[in-house]
N, C-alpha and C positions, 0 to 999 in steps of 0.2 A: 801293229796297225799304224798306218800312216796318219800322223796328226796334222797334216797340212790342211789349211782351211780352203774349202772349195768356194769359188766365186759364186755369189748369188745373183748379182746383176752386173752386167758389163755395159758401160756407156760408151759413147763415141770416143772418149779420151782414155779408154781402158781403165776407168776407175772401178774399183772393186769394193763391194759392201759385204762385210763378213756376216755370218750367221749370228755371232755374238752381238754385233752392233744392232742387228735387226731385233733380237730378243730384248735388248736394252730399250729400244724405242717402244716396244709393246708394253713392257712392264713398268715404264715410267708412271708415277702417280698422276692421275688426271685431276685437274682442278675442278672443283664443283661448278656446275652450270649455274649461271645467274638465272633470274626469273624470266628474262627475255630470251635465254638460250635453251630453255627446256624443250625437250622433244614434244611435238604436238600431242602425242598420245598420252603424255604424262601431265599435261596441263588441265587443271580442273578449275573452271571459272568461279564456281561457288565458293571453293576454299580460299580463293585469292581476294574475295571481296572483304573490305574492311569498312563496315558500317558503324557509324557512331551510335545510332539509335535503331537497331534492327527490329523489325516487327516479328511477332511470333506467328505460328501457323494459324492460330485462332484470329489474330488481328488481320492477317492476310485474307482469311476466309470472309471476315466481316466486310473488308473493303471490296472484295470481289463481288459479294452479293449486292452491296450498295451500289457498286458501279455498273452492274448489269440489270438490276431490277429497279426501274424508275417509272416515270410518267407514261412511257410508251405502252406499258401493259394495260393501262386504263383506256387507251385508244384502240385496243385490239377488237372490241365489239364493233366499232365502226369499220375496222379493216375487214372483219368477217362479213359485214353487210355489203361491202363493195366487192367481195370475192364470191360469196356464196358459201354454204355450209361445207360441202364436200371439198371444194378447192381451197377454202380457208384452212380446214383441218390438215389436209395433206400438204398444202403449200407451206404452211408454217412449220410443220415437222421437217420438211426437206430443207427449208432455209435455215432452220436451227441446226440441223446436222452439218450443213455446209459451213456455217459460221463457226461452229465448234471445231470442225476439222481444220479450218483455216487458222484458227487461234493456235491449235496444236502445231501446225506447220510453222507458224511464225515463231513460236517458242523454240522449236527444234532448230530452225535456221539461225536464230539468235545464238543458241548454244554452240552450234557448229562454227559460226563465224567468230565467236569469242575464243574458241580453241585455235582457229586458224590465225587470228590476229594476236592471240595471247593477251586479251584484254579481259578484265573481270566482269564487265557488263557493257552493254550497248543500248543506246536509246533506239526508238523506233526509226528515226531518220538515219542513225548510224548503221542500223542493220541494212537498210537499203543501200547506203553508200558502200559499205564493205562488200555487199553482194555484187554490186557492179564492179567494184575495184578488183575483186578476186574471180570475176566471171570471165566470159569470153573476151578476147582482146579487143574486138570491135566495140564492145560496150563499156570498156574501162574509162574512156575519156568522159563519159556522161555520169560518173559517180557523184561528183559534187553537185551537178545540176539536178540529179534525181533526189539527192538529199534535201536540197532547197525546195524542190517542188513538194515533196512529202511534208516538210515542215510547214509550208504555206497552207496546204490542205488540212493539216491537223489543227492549225490555228483557226481556220475558217470553221471547221467542224465543231471544235470545242466552243467557239464563240456562239455558234448557233444553238448548241445544247444549253449553254449557260443562259442565253436569252429565253429559251423555251421554259427552263426551270424557274427562272426569275419571274416570268409572267404567270406560270402555273401556281407558284406559291402566293403571289399577290392576288390573283383571282379567287383562289380558295380561301385566303384570309378575308377577302371582301365578302364572300358568301357567308362565312362564319360570323362576321361582325353584323351582317344584316339580320341574323337571327336574334341579335340583342338590340335591334333597332338603331344600329349605327350605320348610317349611309354615307360613305365617302367614295370619292372617285378612285378608280384603280391606280391612277398615277400617284395618289397620296400614299398608298400602300407600297408602291414601287420605291418611292423616296424613303419611306420609313425602313424598308428592308435593306437599303443600300449599305448602311454602316455595319449591321451584324454580318451580312454576307461578305462584305469587304474584309472584316476582321477574320472571319473563318478562312477566307482565301489567302490571307497572309501567312497562315500556318503551313509551312512547306514540309514538315516532318510528319509522315503518316503515322508514326508511333503516337504522337500527341492527338491525332485525329481519330484514333481508334474508339475512344468512348463516345464521341459524337456519331461516328458511323454505326456503332452498336445501338444507340438510342434510335437513330434514324431507321435502321433495319427493323427493329422491333415495332416501331410505329407504322412502318410500311406494311409489315406482315399483318399487323392487327387491322389496319385499314383495308387490306385486301380480303381478310376474312369477313369483315362487315359488308364489304361491297359484294362479295360472292353470295353472302347470305340473302341479300335483297334481290340480286339479279336472278337467282335460282328459284325465286317464288313465282308461281303461276306461269311457267314456261309454255309457250305455244307449241302445238304439235309439230313434229319435224316435217310432216308432209306439207305444211303451210310455208316452209322456209325454202328458198331457192337453193338448189345444189350448185348452180353456177349463175352468177349475176349477169354480167355483160363484159364484152372485151374492152370497152372504153373505161370501165371502172377498175380494170386490173392494175394500171399504174398507181391508182390511189391506194389499193390494197398493198401493193408491193412497197410503196414508200412508207406507209404506216407501219408495216411489219418490220421493215429494215430499221426504222427508228426505234422500234421496241427492243431490238437487239443492240441498242446504243451505238450504232454506227459501225459495228464490226463488219457487217456485210459490205460496207462501202470499200473496204480494203481487201475484200476477198480475192479479186482479180490480181491485185498487187502482190498478195501473199503467194499466189500461184506462180507469178513471174519470178519472185525472189527465190522460191524453192527450185524452180527450173534452172535458174542461173547458178545456184549453189551446187547443183549436180555436176557441173563442169569442173 
């Protein structure tokens, strides 16, 4: 048998690469990939996160309940009054389904973008930035701008929520103290609450806030049980309640119901846009 090596590739200078040389190139040991060089399919953001004080599943559940069940639920009777019984029931169910769906989409988009960018975690504004940066070419120049816009809206939204909660606690404390014949202006209670609320706000680690959230969730649940006990007494017949209130009251219902979902509905359209961009 002829042992002459057959040419595999012939270049313009008649250079010949042998089969043996080709085999050597394939069988050379491959250096392990660094974290930034991992194939996208092999990157798992959750396993790459290094948290100093991670929260347990129970802690996360407590924070989730506390973050989504707040003062807005106590305003829902007024929302139903503005909408009507039938529209209030079905409208709230539809808005709840949409908000939940948008939250799931936001989490999925964040996970997908973490894999694309090979980052262990992304903030809300970073999700928007990476969505535009990896989306259609015409939208990529607006990535930083959209990140800043979302950050500004988040700050405004959270400041509004904090003001509402601050005033809610102060007015309820004022009503409680009036029962003991202590009559003070609501501004006095706002000033007294400043230091304890400021101290709690300085705790940045959710692990340390878990006991506080647990106590708050228990008290919220107990308060809702007492509230429902009283409001379910001597209910009027359903035939005396309007099924649909009026068109000019619909915005009042919509705003109150959205607030009850803690602002998630405000970003619903943004979540849809992000997920559409992620599909490209």
